[in-house]
Residue, then its C-alpha position, 0 to 999 in steps of 0.5 A: x250952727x252950720x249944717x256940718x256941726x249940726x250933723x256932728x251934734x246929732x250923731x254925738x248926742x242922739x245916736x244913730x240907727x247903728x246904736x239902737x237895738x230893737x226888741x220884739x216881744x211875743x206872749x205865750x201861755x204854756x207854749x201856746x200863742x196868747x189869744x185874748x178871750x179866744x183860747x183856753x189854757x190849763x194851769x198846773x193845778x188843773x184850772x182852765x182859764x182864759x186871759x182878757x188883759x195882759x200888761x206889764x212895765x219894763x225898765x232899767x235896761x242894761x247889757x253885759x259885755x264880753x268882759x263881764x261889765x254891765x253897761x246901763x242903757x238910756x233910761x226908759x219905761x215901757x208899758x207892754x200890753x198884749x192888745x197893742x202890737x206897737x207896745x211889743x216893739x221896744x227900741x233901745x236908744x244910744x247903745x254903746x258900740x261893742x259886743x255883748x253876751x247878756x241883756x238885763x231889765x226890770x219888770x216893773x217901775x223902780x222905787x224912785x219913780x214910785x216915791x215920786x207919785x204919778x208920772x206922764x208918758x207910759x207912766x200916766x195913771x190913765x193907763x190904769x197901772x197906778x194905785x195911789x201915792x202910797x201904793x205906787x205902780x202896778x208892775x204887772x196885770x193879768x185878768x181873765x176868767x176861770x170856771x174855778x174862780x169864786x169871784x163874781x162872773x168867775x173873774x181872774x184879777x191879778x194886779x201885782x204891785x208893791x215897792x215898800x218893804x217888806x212887799x217889793x215886787x220889782x224883779x230883775x231879769x238877766x237873759x244870756x244871749x244865744x250868740x254875741x250881740x254886736x252893736x256897731x256903726x251899721x245895721x240894727x240888731x234885733x232880739x226877739x223875746x218871748x214871755x210865757x204868762x203861765x209862769x205866773x201860776x206854775x212857778x215855785x209858788x203854784x196858784x190854784x184859782x179855787x183858792x185865789x182867783x185874784x189879788x190887787x194889793x201889796x202883800x205876800x201873794x203878790x210877792x210870790x207871783x212876782x217871783x214866779x213871773x220873774x222867769x217868764x222871759x226867754x230869748x227866742x231869736x237874735x239877729x245881728x244886722 
Protein backbone atom coordinates (compact mmCIF):
# COMPACT_ATOMS: atom_id res chain seq x y z
CA UNK A 1 0.00 0.00 0.00
CA UNK A 2 1.55 3.35 -1.05
CA UNK A 3 1.61 6.37 1.25
CA UNK A 4 -1.45 8.07 -0.31
CA UNK A 5 -3.62 4.96 -0.02
CA UNK A 6 -2.45 4.45 3.55
CA UNK A 7 -3.49 7.99 4.50
CA UNK A 8 -6.90 7.47 2.88
CA UNK A 9 -7.29 4.19 4.78
CA UNK A 10 -6.45 5.79 8.11
CA UNK A 11 -8.78 8.74 7.52
CA UNK A 12 -11.65 6.46 6.56
CA UNK A 13 -11.37 3.85 9.29
CA UNK A 14 -9.73 5.45 12.29
CA UNK A 15 -11.16 8.96 12.14
CA UNK A 16 -9.34 12.24 12.72
CA UNK A 17 -9.15 14.82 15.49
CA UNK A 18 -12.06 16.54 13.80
CA UNK A 19 -14.14 13.42 14.49
CA UNK A 20 -13.38 13.27 18.18
CA UNK A 21 -15.21 14.81 21.12
CA UNK A 22 -13.39 15.46 24.39
CA UNK A 23 -15.31 14.96 27.64
CA UNK A 24 -13.90 16.48 30.80
CA UNK A 25 -15.52 15.45 34.09
CA UNK A 26 -15.34 17.19 37.45
CA UNK A 27 -16.77 15.87 40.72
CA UNK A 28 -18.62 17.88 43.35
CA UNK A 29 -20.54 17.11 46.56
CA UNK A 30 -23.55 19.32 47.11
CA UNK A 31 -22.01 21.99 44.91
CA UNK A 32 -18.61 21.87 46.66
CA UNK A 33 -15.54 20.61 44.86
CA UNK A 34 -14.87 17.00 45.85
CA UNK A 35 -11.71 16.60 47.92
CA UNK A 36 -10.91 13.04 48.95
CA UNK A 37 -10.28 12.74 52.70
CA UNK A 38 -9.92 16.53 53.02
CA UNK A 39 -13.46 17.91 53.19
CA UNK A 40 -16.61 17.19 55.18
CA UNK A 41 -20.09 17.32 53.69
CA UNK A 42 -23.61 17.05 55.11
CA UNK A 43 -26.44 15.12 53.48
CA UNK A 44 -30.15 15.90 53.66
CA UNK A 45 -30.51 13.60 56.67
CA UNK A 46 -28.05 15.76 58.63
CA UNK A 47 -25.19 13.26 58.53
CA UNK A 48 -21.69 14.67 58.10
CA UNK A 49 -19.30 12.56 56.03
CA UNK A 50 -16.18 12.56 53.93
CA UNK A 51 -15.30 10.62 50.82
CA UNK A 52 -12.17 8.50 50.42
CA UNK A 53 -13.00 6.75 47.13
CA UNK A 54 -15.33 7.59 44.25
CA UNK A 55 -15.40 5.70 40.95
CA UNK A 56 -17.88 4.47 38.35
CA UNK A 57 -18.16 3.07 34.83
CA UNK A 58 -19.44 5.00 31.80
CA UNK A 59 -20.31 3.27 28.53
CA UNK A 60 -22.69 3.12 25.56
CA UNK A 61 -22.30 6.72 24.41
CA UNK A 62 -24.59 8.20 21.79
CA UNK A 63 -25.50 11.61 20.38
CA UNK A 64 -28.88 12.94 19.31
CA UNK A 65 -28.81 15.03 16.13
CA UNK A 66 -30.94 18.07 15.36
CA UNK A 67 -33.49 15.82 13.64
CA UNK A 68 -34.00 13.81 16.84
CA UNK A 69 -32.08 10.78 15.54
CA UNK A 70 -29.90 8.99 18.10
CA UNK A 71 -26.45 8.04 16.75
CA UNK A 72 -24.55 5.33 18.63
CA UNK A 73 -20.83 6.04 18.99
CA UNK A 74 -17.86 3.72 18.91
CA UNK A 75 -18.17 1.17 21.77
CA UNK A 76 -16.07 1.96 24.82
CA UNK A 77 -15.99 1.33 28.55
CA UNK A 78 -14.42 3.94 30.81
CA UNK A 79 -13.62 3.68 34.51
CA UNK A 80 -13.75 7.18 36.00
CA UNK A 81 -12.10 7.70 39.38
CA UNK A 82 -11.69 10.87 41.43
CA UNK A 83 -8.08 10.00 42.27
CA UNK A 84 -7.10 9.81 38.58
CA UNK A 85 -7.12 13.04 36.56
CA UNK A 86 -6.53 11.08 33.35
CA UNK A 87 -9.64 8.96 33.90
CA UNK A 88 -11.78 12.11 34.01
CA UNK A 89 -10.83 12.96 30.42
CA UNK A 90 -12.66 10.75 27.94
CA UNK A 91 -12.06 10.95 24.21
CA UNK A 92 -15.02 9.79 22.14
CA UNK A 93 -13.66 8.45 18.85
CA UNK A 94 -15.06 8.36 15.32
CA UNK A 95 -18.00 10.67 15.93
CA UNK A 96 -19.94 11.27 12.70
CA UNK A 97 -19.93 14.82 11.40
CA UNK A 98 -23.11 16.70 12.14
CA UNK A 99 -24.95 18.92 14.58
CA UNK A 100 -26.15 17.42 17.84
CA UNK A 101 -28.42 18.54 20.66
CA UNK A 102 -28.01 15.84 23.35
CA UNK A 103 -25.45 13.42 24.79
CA UNK A 104 -26.47 10.04 26.21
CA UNK A 105 -24.53 7.35 28.06
CA UNK A 106 -24.88 4.52 30.55
CA UNK A 107 -23.62 4.58 34.11
CA UNK A 108 -22.39 1.03 34.45
CA UNK A 109 -21.56 -1.98 32.29
CA UNK A 110 -24.20 -3.47 30.03
CA UNK A 111 -25.64 -6.94 30.57
CA UNK A 112 -23.81 -8.52 27.63
CA UNK A 113 -20.40 -8.00 29.22
CA UNK A 114 -21.69 -8.91 32.67
CA UNK A 115 -22.87 -12.25 31.34
CA UNK A 116 -19.44 -12.72 29.71
CA UNK A 117 -17.60 -12.61 33.03
CA UNK A 118 -14.44 -10.59 33.78
CA UNK A 119 -12.85 -8.67 30.91
CA UNK A 120 -9.59 -6.82 30.25
CA UNK A 121 -8.67 -3.13 29.92
CA UNK A 122 -10.81 -0.80 32.03
CA UNK A 123 -12.97 -3.83 32.88
CA UNK A 124 -10.09 -5.79 34.41
CA UNK A 125 -11.06 -7.16 37.87
CA UNK A 126 -7.74 -5.81 39.16
CA UNK A 127 -9.46 -2.41 39.43
CA UNK A 128 -11.68 -3.77 42.19
CA UNK A 129 -14.93 -3.27 40.30
CA UNK A 130 -15.92 -6.92 39.68
CA UNK A 131 -17.70 -9.19 42.15
CA UNK A 132 -18.24 -12.66 40.67
CA UNK A 133 -19.46 -14.30 37.48
CA UNK A 134 -22.89 -14.44 39.10
CA UNK A 135 -23.06 -10.88 40.44
CA UNK A 136 -21.03 -9.15 37.69
CA UNK A 137 -19.55 -5.67 37.77
CA UNK A 138 -19.85 -2.97 40.39
CA UNK A 139 -21.34 -0.09 38.41
CA UNK A 140 -20.31 2.61 40.88
CA UNK A 141 -18.50 2.77 44.20
CA UNK A 142 -18.37 5.38 46.97
CA UNK A 143 -16.48 4.92 50.22
CA UNK A 144 -15.75 7.23 53.13
CA UNK A 145 -16.47 7.76 56.81
CA UNK A 146 -19.24 9.35 58.85
CA UNK A 147 -19.75 9.80 62.61
CA UNK A 148 -23.30 8.54 61.99
CA UNK A 149 -22.10 5.19 60.64
CA UNK A 150 -22.37 2.16 62.90
CA UNK A 151 -19.93 0.16 60.80
CA UNK A 152 -16.41 -0.47 62.14
CA UNK A 153 -14.33 2.74 62.14
CA UNK A 154 -17.49 4.64 61.09
CA UNK A 155 -17.00 3.46 57.50
CA UNK A 156 -19.23 4.19 54.53
CA UNK A 157 -19.17 1.50 51.83
CA UNK A 158 -21.60 1.77 48.93
CA UNK A 159 -20.78 -0.68 46.12
CA UNK A 160 -23.66 -0.48 43.66
CA UNK A 161 -24.16 -3.38 41.29
CA UNK A 162 -26.64 -5.90 39.95
CA UNK A 163 -27.55 -6.71 36.34
CA UNK A 164 -30.06 -9.53 36.72
CA UNK A 165 -33.78 -8.85 37.19
CA UNK A 166 -35.24 -7.74 39.48
CA UNK A 167 -32.09 -5.90 40.61
CA UNK A 168 -30.65 -4.04 37.62
CA UNK A 169 -28.47 -1.02 38.37
CA UNK A 170 -27.28 0.19 34.96
CA UNK A 171 -28.75 3.63 34.40
CA UNK A 172 -29.13 5.61 31.18
CA UNK A 173 -28.45 9.34 31.23
CA UNK A 174 -29.47 11.87 28.56
CA UNK A 175 -28.19 15.43 28.83
CA UNK A 176 -29.57 18.22 26.69
CA UNK A 177 -26.67 20.36 25.47
CA UNK A 178 -26.81 24.11 26.20
CA UNK A 179 -25.99 24.85 22.56
CA UNK A 180 -25.62 22.70 19.44
CA UNK A 181 -22.56 20.45 19.32
CA UNK A 182 -20.97 20.77 15.89
CA UNK A 183 -18.67 17.98 14.73
CA UNK A 184 -16.89 18.79 11.49
CA UNK A 185 -13.58 18.40 9.76
CA UNK A 186 -11.79 20.96 11.91
CA UNK A 187 -11.32 21.37 15.64
CA UNK A 188 -12.18 19.10 18.55
CA UNK A 189 -15.35 19.98 20.49
CA UNK A 190 -15.14 19.75 24.29
CA UNK A 191 -17.96 19.06 26.73
CA UNK A 192 -17.37 19.68 30.42
CA UNK A 193 -19.54 17.48 32.63
CA UNK A 194 -20.07 17.76 36.36
CA UNK A 195 -21.09 14.85 38.60
CA UNK A 196 -22.48 15.65 42.05
CA UNK A 197 -21.97 12.74 44.46
CA UNK A 198 -24.49 14.17 46.92
CA UNK A 199 -27.27 12.91 44.65
CA UNK A 200 -26.44 9.37 45.83
CA UNK A 201 -28.03 10.22 49.18
CA UNK A 202 -30.30 13.23 48.56
CA UNK A 203 -32.43 12.07 45.67
CA UNK A 204 -35.91 10.57 45.54
CA UNK A 205 -34.73 7.95 48.05
CA UNK A 206 -32.93 9.82 50.88
CA UNK A 207 -30.23 7.83 52.68
CA UNK A 208 -29.52 8.23 56.40
CA UNK A 209 -26.17 6.79 57.44
CA UNK A 210 -27.64 6.04 60.86
CA UNK A 211 -29.89 3.50 59.17
CA UNK A 212 -27.67 2.38 56.27
CA UNK A 213 -23.97 3.15 56.04
CA UNK A 214 -23.18 0.65 53.34
CA UNK A 215 -24.56 -1.80 50.82
CA UNK A 216 -22.37 -4.20 48.84
CA UNK A 217 -24.65 -6.70 47.08
CA UNK A 218 -27.42 -6.52 44.46
CA UNK A 219 -30.70 -5.56 46.10
CA UNK A 220 -33.40 -2.93 46.50
CA UNK A 221 -31.18 -0.38 48.32
CA UNK A 222 -28.66 -0.54 45.45
CA UNK A 223 -31.47 -0.07 42.92
CA UNK A 224 -32.69 3.03 44.75
CA UNK A 225 -29.24 4.59 45.05
CA UNK A 226 -28.75 3.98 41.32
CA UNK A 227 -32.07 5.76 40.72
CA UNK A 228 -30.66 8.65 42.76
CA UNK A 229 -27.28 8.95 41.03
CA UNK A 230 -28.82 8.65 37.59
CA UNK A 231 -29.34 12.40 38.03
CA UNK A 232 -25.84 13.32 39.21
CA UNK A 233 -24.57 14.57 35.82
CA UNK A 234 -25.01 18.01 34.30
CA UNK A 235 -23.36 19.91 31.48
CA UNK A 236 -21.12 22.59 32.92
CA UNK A 237 -19.74 24.01 29.68
CA UNK A 238 -19.46 23.21 25.99
CA UNK A 239 -16.92 24.51 23.50
CA UNK A 240 -16.99 24.01 19.74
CA UNK A 241 -13.40 24.46 18.56
